[in-house]
LUMBASE-656034 format. One record per atom (N, C-alpha, C): residue number from 1; residue in one letter; atom name; x, y, z. Coordinates in steps of 0.02 Angstrom, whole numbers, plus 32768, in hexadecimal, padded with zeros to 4 digits. Layout:
<nodes>
{NUM; "A"; "CA"; {X; Y; Z}}
...
</nodes>
This chain:
<nodes>
{1; "M"; "N"; {802A; 7FC5; 8000}}
{1; "M"; "CA"; {8000; 8000; 8000}}
{1; "M"; "C"; {802C; 803E; 8000}}
{2; "L"; "N"; {801A; 8070; 7FD8}}
{2; "L"; "CA"; {8040; 80AE; 7FD5}}
{2; "L"; "C"; {802F; 80DB; 800F}}
{3; "K"; "N"; {8062; 80F9; 802B}}
{3; "K"; "CA"; {8057; 8129; 8060}}
{3; "K"; "C"; {8050; 816E; 8042}}
{4; "V"; "N"; {801C; 8192; 8054}}
{4; "V"; "CA"; {8010; 81D5; 803B}}
{4; "V"; "C"; {8028; 8207; 806F}}
{5; "F"; "N"; {8052; 8235; 805A}}
{5; "F"; "CA"; {806C; 8268; 8087}}
{5; "F"; "C"; {8044; 82A7; 8080}}
{6; "G"; "N"; {8030; 82C3; 80B8}}
{6; "G"; "CA"; {8006; 82FF; 80B8}}
{6; "G"; "C"; {802D; 8340; 80AF}}
{7; "G"; "N"; {806D; 833E; 80B7}}
{7; "G"; "CA"; {8095; 837B; 80B3}}
{7; "G"; "C"; {8099; 839E; 80F5}}
{8; "F"; "N"; {80BB; 83D7; 80F5}}
{8; "F"; "CA"; {80C3; 83FF; 8131}}
{8; "F"; "C"; {8085; 8429; 813D}}
{9; "S"; "N"; {8079; 8438; 817C}}
{9; "S"; "CA"; {8047; 846A; 818D}}
{9; "S"; "C"; {8066; 84AE; 817D}}
{10; "F"; "N"; {803D; 84E1; 817A}}
{10; "F"; "CA"; {8057; 8524; 816C}}
{10; "F"; "C"; {8088; 8539; 81A3}}
{11; "N"; "N"; {8079; 8528; 81E1}}
{11; "N"; "CA"; {80A5; 8538; 8219}}
{11; "N"; "C"; {80E9; 8514; 8212}}
{12; "Q"; "N"; {80E9; 84D6; 81FA}}
{12; "Q"; "CA"; {8127; 84B2; 81EF}}
{12; "Q"; "C"; {8151; 84D5; 81B9}}
{13; "H"; "N"; {812F; 84EE; 8185}}
{13; "H"; "CA"; {8154; 8513; 8151}}
{13; "H"; "C"; {8173; 8553; 816F}}
{14; "Q"; "N"; {814F; 8575; 819B}}
{14; "Q"; "CA"; {816A; 85B2; 81B9}}
{14; "Q"; "C"; {81A8; 85A2; 81E3}}
{15; "I"; "N"; {81A4; 856E; 820B}}
{15; "I"; "CA"; {81DC; 855A; 8236}}
{15; "I"; "C"; {8217; 8543; 820A}}
{16; "T"; "N"; {820A; 851C; 81D7}}
{16; "T"; "CA"; {823F; 8505; 81AA}}
{16; "T"; "C"; {8260; 8540; 8187}}
{17; "G"; "N"; {8238; 8571; 8173}}
{17; "G"; "CA"; {8253; 85AD; 8153}}
{17; "G"; "C"; {8284; 85D1; 8181}}
{18; "Q"; "N"; {8272; 85D6; 81C1}}
{18; "Q"; "CA"; {829E; 85F7; 81F1}}
{18; "Q"; "C"; {82DF; 85CF; 81F9}}
{19; "Q"; "N"; {82DA; 858D; 81FC}}
{19; "Q"; "CA"; {8315; 8563; 8204}}
{19; "Q"; "C"; {8343; 8569; 81C6}}
{20; "I"; "N"; {8325; 856A; 818B}}
{20; "I"; "CA"; {834C; 8572; 814E}}
{20; "I"; "C"; {836E; 85B6; 814D}}
{21; "Y"; "N"; {834A; 85E9; 8162}}
{21; "Y"; "CA"; {8366; 862D; 8165}}
{21; "Y"; "C"; {83A5; 862E; 8191}}
{22; "H"; "N"; {839F; 8611; 81CC}}
{22; "H"; "CA"; {83D8; 8611; 81FB}}
{22; "H"; "C"; {8412; 85E6; 81E1}}
{23; "A"; "N"; {8403; 85AE; 81C2}}
{23; "A"; "CA"; {8438; 8585; 81A5}}
{23; "A"; "C"; {845B; 85AB; 816E}}
{24; "R"; "N"; {8435; 85CE; 8144}}
{24; "R"; "CA"; {8452; 85F5; 810D}}
{24; "R"; "C"; {847F; 862C; 8128}}
{25; "E"; "N"; {846A; 864D; 815D}}
{25; "E"; "CA"; {8493; 8681; 817D}}
{25; "E"; "C"; {84D4; 8663; 8198}}
{26; "F"; "N"; {84CF; 862A; 81BB}}
{26; "F"; "CA"; {8509; 860A; 81D8}}
{26; "F"; "C"; {853C; 85F8; 81A2}}
{27; "F"; "N"; {8525; 85D6; 816E}}
{27; "F"; "CA"; {8553; 85C0; 813A}}
{27; "F"; "C"; {856C; 85FA; 8110}}
{28; "G"; "N"; {8545; 862F; 810A}}
{28; "G"; "CA"; {855D; 866B; 80E8}}
{28; "G"; "C"; {8597; 868A; 810C}}
{29; "K"; "N"; {8592; 868F; 814E}}
{29; "K"; "CA"; {85C9; 86AA; 8177}}
{29; "K"; "C"; {8605; 867C; 8175}}
{30; "L"; "N"; {85F9; 863B; 8179}}
{30; "L"; "CA"; {8631; 860B; 8176}}
{30; "L"; "C"; {8654; 8611; 8132}}
{31; "H"; "N"; {862F; 8617; 80FD}}
{31; "H"; "CA"; {864D; 861F; 80BA}}
{31; "H"; "C"; {8679; 865D; 80B8}}
{32; "H"; "N"; {8660; 8694; 80D2}}
{32; "H"; "CA"; {8686; 86D2; 80D3}}
{32; "H"; "C"; {86C7; 86CA; 80FB}}
{33; "D"; "N"; {86C2; 86AD; 8136}}
{33; "D"; "CA"; {86FC; 86A4; 8161}}
{33; "D"; "C"; {8730; 8675; 8142}}
{34; "L"; "N"; {8718; 863E; 8125}}
{34; "L"; "CA"; {8746; 860F; 8105}}
{34; "L"; "C"; {8768; 862E; 80C8}}
{35; "A"; "N"; {8741; 8653; 80A1}}
{35; "A"; "CA"; {875D; 8672; 8065}}
{35; "A"; "C"; {8792; 86A6; 8077}}
{36; "E"; "N"; {8788; 86CA; 80AC}}
{36; "E"; "CA"; {87BA; 86FB; 80C2}}
{36; "E"; "C"; {87FA; 86D8; 80DA}}
{37; "S"; "N"; {87F3; 869E; 80F8}}
{37; "S"; "CA"; {882C; 867B; 8114}}
{37; "S"; "C"; {8851; 864F; 80E1}}
{38; "Y"; "N"; {882B; 8630; 80B3}}
{38; "Y"; "CA"; {8849; 85FF; 8086}}
{38; "Y"; "C"; {8844; 8610; 803C}}
{39; "G"; "N"; {881E; 8642; 802B}}
{39; "G"; "CA"; {8815; 8653; 7FE5}}
{39; "G"; "C"; {87D7; 8631; 7FC8}}
{40; "E"; "N"; {87BB; 8651; 7F96}}
{40; "E"; "CA"; {877C; 863B; 7F79}}
{40; "E"; "C"; {877F; 85F6; 7F59}}
{41; "S"; "N"; {87BA; 85E2; 7F41}}
{41; "S"; "CA"; {87C0; 85A2; 7F1D}}
{41; "S"; "C"; {87CE; 8567; 7F4A}}
{42; "A"; "N"; {87D8; 8572; 7F8B}}
{42; "A"; "CA"; {87E8; 853B; 7FBA}}
{42; "A"; "C"; {87AD; 850B; 7FBE}}
{43; "R"; "N"; {87BD; 84CC; 7FC6}}
{43; "R"; "CA"; {878A; 8497; 7FC8}}
{43; "R"; "C"; {8755; 84A4; 7FFE}}
{44; "P"; "N"; {8767; 84B5; 803C}}
{44; "P"; "CA"; {8733; 84C1; 806E}}
{44; "P"; "C"; {8704; 84FA; 805A}}
{45; "V"; "N"; {871F; 852D; 803B}}
{45; "V"; "CA"; {86F6; 8566; 8025}}
{45; "V"; "C"; {86C5; 854F; 7FEF}}
{46; "Q"; "N"; {86DC; 8527; 7FC1}}
{46; "Q"; "CA"; {86B1; 850E; 7F8C}}
{46; "Q"; "C"; {867B; 84DF; 7FA8}}
{47; "L"; "N"; {868C; 84B7; 7FD9}}
{47; "L"; "CA"; {865A; 848A; 7FF8}}
{47; "L"; "C"; {8623; 84B2; 801A}}
{48; "V"; "N"; {8636; 84E6; 803E}}
{48; "V"; "CA"; {8604; 8510; 8060}}
{48; "V"; "C"; {85DA; 8535; 802C}}
{49; "K"; "N"; {85F9; 854A; 7FF6}}
{49; "K"; "CA"; {85D4; 856B; 7FC0}}
{49; "K"; "C"; {859F; 853B; 7FA4}}
{50; "N"; "N"; {85B1; 84FB; 7F9D}}
{50; "N"; "CA"; {8580; 84C9; 7F85}}
{50; "N"; "C"; {8547; 84C0; 7FB7}}
{51; "I"; "N"; {8557; 84C2; 7FF7}}
{51; "I"; "CA"; {8523; 84BD; 802A}}
{51; "I"; "C"; {84F3; 84F7; 8025}}
{52; "I"; "N"; {850D; 8533; 801C}}
{52; "I"; "CA"; {84E3; 856F; 8015}}
{52; "I"; "C"; {84B6; 8569; 7FD7}}
{53; "E"; "N"; {84D2; 8552; 7FA0}}
{53; "E"; "CA"; {84AA; 8549; 7F64}}
{53; "E"; "C"; {8473; 8515; 7F6E}}
{54; "T"; "N"; {8482; 84E0; 7F93}}
{54; "T"; "CA"; {8450; 84AC; 7FA2}}
{54; "T"; "C"; {841A; 84C8; 7FCF}}
{55; "I"; "N"; {842D; 84EF; 8001}}
{55; "I"; "CA"; {83FC; 850F; 802D}}
{55; "I"; "C"; {83CE; 853C; 8005}}
{56; "D"; "N"; {83EA; 8563; 7FD7}}
{56; "D"; "CA"; {83C2; 858F; 7FAD}}
{56; "D"; "C"; {8392; 8567; 7F81}}
{57; "H"; "N"; {83AA; 8530; 7F66}}
{57; "H"; "CA"; {837F; 8505; 7F3C}}
{57; "H"; "C"; {8346; 84E8; 7F66}}
{58; "L"; "N"; {8355; 84D2; 7FA2}}
{58; "L"; "CA"; {8322; 84B7; 7FD0}}
{58; "L"; "C"; {82EE; 84EC; 7FE0}}
{59; "R"; "N"; {8305; 8528; 7FF0}}
{59; "R"; "CA"; {82D8; 855F; 8000}}
{59; "R"; "C"; {82A9; 856F; 7FC5}}
{60; "N"; "N"; {82C5; 8571; 7F89}}
{60; "N"; "CA"; {829D; 857E; 7F4F}}
{60; "N"; "C"; {8269; 8547; 7F43}}
{61; "H"; "N"; {827F; 8509; 7F4A}}
{61; "H"; "CA"; {8251; 84D1; 7F40}}
{61; "H"; "C"; {8218; 84D2; 7F74}}
{62; "L"; "N"; {822A; 84DC; 7FB3}}
{62; "L"; "CA"; {81F7; 84DE; 7FE7}}
{62; "L"; "C"; {81CA; 851B; 7FE0}}
{63; "G"; "N"; {81E4; 8551; 7FC5}}
{63; "G"; "CA"; {81BB; 858C; 7FB7}}
{63; "G"; "C"; {8184; 857C; 7F85}}
{64; "E"; "N"; {8194; 8551; 7F54}}
{64; "E"; "CA"; {8161; 853B; 7F24}}
{64; "E"; "C"; {8130; 850B; 7F45}}
{65; "V"; "N"; {814A; 84DE; 7F6F}}
{65; "V"; "CA"; {8120; 84AC; 7F90}}
{65; "V"; "C"; {80ED; 84CE; 7FBE}}
{66; "V"; "N"; {8103; 84FF; 7FE5}}
{66; "V"; "CA"; {80D4; 8520; 8014}}
{66; "V"; "C"; {809C; 8542; 7FED}}
{67; "C"; "N"; {80AA; 855C; 7FB3}}
{67; "C"; "CA"; {8075; 857B; 7F8A}}
{67; "C"; "C"; {8044; 8546; 7F71}}
{68; "T"; "N"; {805D; 850E; 7F5D}}
{68; "T"; "CA"; {8032; 84D8; 7F44}}
{68; "T"; "C"; {8007; 84BB; 7F7C}}
{69; "E"; "N"; {8024; 84B3; 7FB6}}
{69; "E"; "CA"; {8000; 8495; 7FEF}}
{69; "E"; "C"; {7FCF; 84C4; 8010}}
{70; "N"; "N"; {7FD7; 8505; 8005}}
{70; "N"; "CA"; {7FAD; 8537; 8028}}
{70; "N"; "C"; {7F91; 856A; 7FF7}}
{71; "P"; "N"; {7F68; 8554; 7FC7}}
{71; "P"; "CA"; {7F4F; 8582; 7F95}}
{71; "P"; "C"; {7F1F; 85B7; 7FB1}}
{72; "D"; "N"; {7F06; 85AC; 7FED}}
{72; "D"; "CA"; {7ED7; 85DC; 800C}}
{72; "D"; "C"; {7EFA; 8615; 8031}}
{73; "R"; "N"; {7F3C; 8611; 8038}}
{73; "R"; "CA"; {7F62; 8645; 805C}}
{73; "R"; "C"; {7F71; 8680; 802D}}
{74; "E"; "N"; {7F7B; 86BA; 804C}}
{74; "E"; "CA"; {7F8F; 86F5; 8026}}
{74; "E"; "C"; {7FD7; 86EE; 800F}}
{75; "D"; "N"; {7FE8; 870E; 7FD7}}
{75; "D"; "CA"; {802C; 8709; 7FBC}}
{75; "D"; "C"; {8061; 8721; 7FEE}}
{76; "W"; "N"; {8053; 8756; 8012}}
{76; "W"; "CA"; {8084; 8771; 8041}}
{76; "W"; "C"; {8091; 873F; 807A}}
{77; "E"; "N"; {805E; 8719; 808F}}
{77; "E"; "CA"; {8068; 86E7; 80C3}}
{77; "E"; "C"; {8095; 86AF; 80AA}}
{78; "L"; "N"; {8089; 869A; 806C}}
{78; "L"; "CA"; {80B1; 8665; 804F}}
{78; "L"; "C"; {80FA; 867C; 8045}}
{79; "D"; "N"; {8103; 86B9; 802D}}
{79; "D"; "CA"; {8147; 86D3; 8023}}
{79; "D"; "C"; {816D; 86D8; 8064}}
{80; "Q"; "N"; {814B; 86E8; 809B}}
{80; "Q"; "CA"; {816D; 86EF; 80DB}}
{80; "Q"; "C"; {818A; 86AE; 80F5}}
{81; "C"; "N"; {816E; 8676; 80E0}}
{81; "C"; "CA"; {8187; 8636; 80F9}}
{81; "C"; "C"; {81D1; 862B; 80E8}}
{82; "Y"; "N"; {81E4; 8639; 80AA}}
{82; "Y"; "CA"; {8228; 8629; 8094}}
{82; "Y"; "C"; {8250; 8663; 807A}}
{83; "Y"; "N"; {8231; 869D; 806F}}
{83; "Y"; "CA"; {8255; 86D5; 8050}}
{83; "Y"; "C"; {8259; 8714; 807A}}
{84; "S"; "N"; {8232; 871A; 80AE}}
{84; "S"; "CA"; {8233; 8757; 80D6}}
{84; "S"; "C"; {823A; 8746; 8120}}
{85; "V"; "N"; {8260; 8712; 812E}}
{85; "V"; "CA"; {8267; 86FA; 8172}}
{85; "V"; "C"; {829D; 8723; 8196}}
{86; "G"; "N"; {828E; 8737; 81D2}}
{86; "G"; "CA"; {82BE; 875A; 81FB}}
{86; "G"; "C"; {82C4; 8739; 823F}}
{87; "D"; "N"; {82EA; 8758; 826A}}
{87; "D"; "CA"; {82F2; 873C; 82AD}}
{87; "D"; "C"; {82B2; 873F; 82D0}}
</nodes>
């Protein structure tokens, strides 16, 4: 029998958006610090750059998912989940 997944609740999307925001900030700072110490072409710097790109890809994908799962929400509410998250 196939298991059907219901997806995240809107509140779960909001919490996930905040977590992604903080992870992106952390890795952005780490990238900057590593690049200053080792240069932009160093392997650790490139690995962190890949992490940031993956986080951005995840955020964009989940931004689309939250819109699909919550068609009754206002656009600004949906945008705030993954694109306007603050502390």
